[in-house]
N, C-alpha and C positions, 0 to 999 in steps of 0.2 A: 877756151879751157872757164867750166862755171868756175863758183869760188868751192863748191861742195865737192865738186870734184880734187880740186887740187888739197882743200882739207882730206879729202877720205884718201889720195896718195900719201900725207903724207903722216898721218896715223897710222896707215899700210907699213909703209917705211922705218917709221920708231916700232913699232912695233916687232916686226922683221930687225932690228940689228939691237936690241934689249936681250943682254943672257936672261933665261928663263931660269927661276930656280927649283928643280921639280918640288912636284904637286905632292901635299901631305899621305897623298895614298898613293904615289908609286914610289917613296921614301917606304910606308909599310910594307907594301909588295915586296920591295929589295929586304929589309928585313927579312921577311917568313922565308921569303927566297933561300935565306942565308942559310936561319934555322933549319930549312928542310934539307938543306946538303948537310948537315952536320951526322953526325953521328945516331943510328938507329935509334936509341932511344930517345934522344929529344925530338923525332921525329913521332916517335908513335906519343910523348906528352904532350908535342903540341895538337897529331889528331885528339888526342881523350880530351884535350882540353875542348875543343872546336864543339865536340861530341857531346862533352857535359853542359857548355854553354847553350848551346840548341835546345838541350830538354829542357833546361833552367826557363831558358824561357819560354818553349811550348807546353811545361805544368801552369808556366804564371797566367797564359793564355787562355788556357783550359779553367782553371779555378777562377779566371776576374771573369768567365763567362757565366758558370755556373755564379758566382755569386751574383751573377746583376739580378732588376727585377724581372719577376715571371712572366708582365702583363709586357715589358717595353718589347721593340720588334729588335733584332740582331743588326747591326749595321752592316 
């Protein structure tokens, strides 16, 4: 057995044995699902906040593109 094979086997064993914490993304998804399971008003509030946030980002991108140099090529 080669040295690299032994090392890789050891690393794999350590990785499978260490307890993994949920990532920030998983925690956020769990929180959002918990909110979505709440009362209807809370669900509507979350949905409305998402729509408003998307609209703000789209408006900002539109304004930034319009205020860019006219001679420059868009990326």
